[in-house]
N, C-alpha and C positions, 0 to 999 in steps of 0.2 A: 236451565229454564224448564223446558219439557221436550218430550219425544215428538219430533216433528212427523212422525209417521202415523200417529193416532191423535184424535182429539183427548185433550187432558182430561182425567176423570173429575176434577174440579176447576172451574174456570172463575177466577175473581177479578181478573183484569184482561184487557185486550191491547194489543198493538194497534197502531193507528189504521193499518190496512186489513185487521181482522174482524170477521163478522161471526157473532154468536147465533147458531142456527137452533131453534128450539120449537118444540111441539105447542101448537096454539089450539084455539077454538075459532070457528068462523066468527064469532061475535067480537073476537079481540078482547075478552075479559080475561086479562093476564093476572088471574088471582091466585095462583100457586105454582110450586115447582119451578122448572126453568123458565117458564113464561113470566112468573112474577120477578125472577132475577134479571130476566131481559128488560122488563118495564123499569125496574128499579135502577139499574146499572148500565143498559146498553142501548137505551132510547127507543124501546118498543112503544108503540102509541096504542093508548086505551082505545078500543073500538077498531082497531085494524088487526085482522087475524092471519093475513096473508101477506107474504113478500118482505121486501126490504124496509125496514124502519129504524133509523139511527144506525147503530152497529149491531143490528140484530136482523134476523129473517126468520119470519114465521111460517111454519107448515102446519096446516090444521090437521088434527088427529083425532078430535072428540065428536065427529059427526056421522060416523058409520064404521063399516069394517075395513079391513086392509085395502081392498079394491077401491074404496071411496078416498083413501089416502094417496094411492098411487098417482093420480094426476097432479097432485101437488108437489109430490117428490120430483116427477119428471119436470115439471116446471122449474123446480129449484134448480135442478142439475143443469137445465138449459141456461138459466140465469148465470149459473157460476162459470159455465163455459164462456160467456158472453163478458164476464169480467175477471180476466186473468190477473189484473192488479190487485184483487182481493183474495184473501184466504179465508175460507169458510170452515168453521169449527162446529161440525155436526154433533149435537148431543144425542143421547139415546132418545130420540123423540118418540112419543107413543108408548114408552115402556115405564111411565110412572102413573101419573093420574088417569091417563087414557086406558090403561090396563093390558096392553098389548105385550107379548113376549118379544125378546130379541129376535128369536127364531122367525117370528111372524113380520117383523119390521125390516130386518137387515136385507133381505133379498130385494126389498124396493131400491136399495142404494147399490146393487151390482153394477150399474153402468157408472157409477161415481168413482168406482176403483181406478178408473183410467183418466180420471180428472185430477191434474196435479195440484190445483188449488182448493181441492175438497179434503178436509180430513175428517175421518169417521172414527168413532169409538173402536177400540180393539175388537170388541164382541161382534160389531157389525161386519168388520173386515174378516173375521173368522168364518162368519156364516153367510156372507153375501154371496 
């Protein structure tokens, strides 16, 4: 299947208990990148930019700098801790259309390294 230590590089399907975590915008206009995939395949809701939606979870990345993203990442990590029955596959949020680098975003997920049901991209783990 895939390495359970990291989020797979390419996600095309999910197991029943898996959640696709993607970078969104506050308006929930899922028009490109991982957000569009979440909308087309994993239940993301048009108009909802934050939180659990179907088998996906949106983290806004298009509304400001890294510090504007931090509260949403913290909220996600708290949510994941409250739902150990789910496995969260975090994509390289903010590192596509939003234009951030892995080095800028990865440290936001440092506390997620301790959360067993959160899988991060290998690049995030290396730099968190």
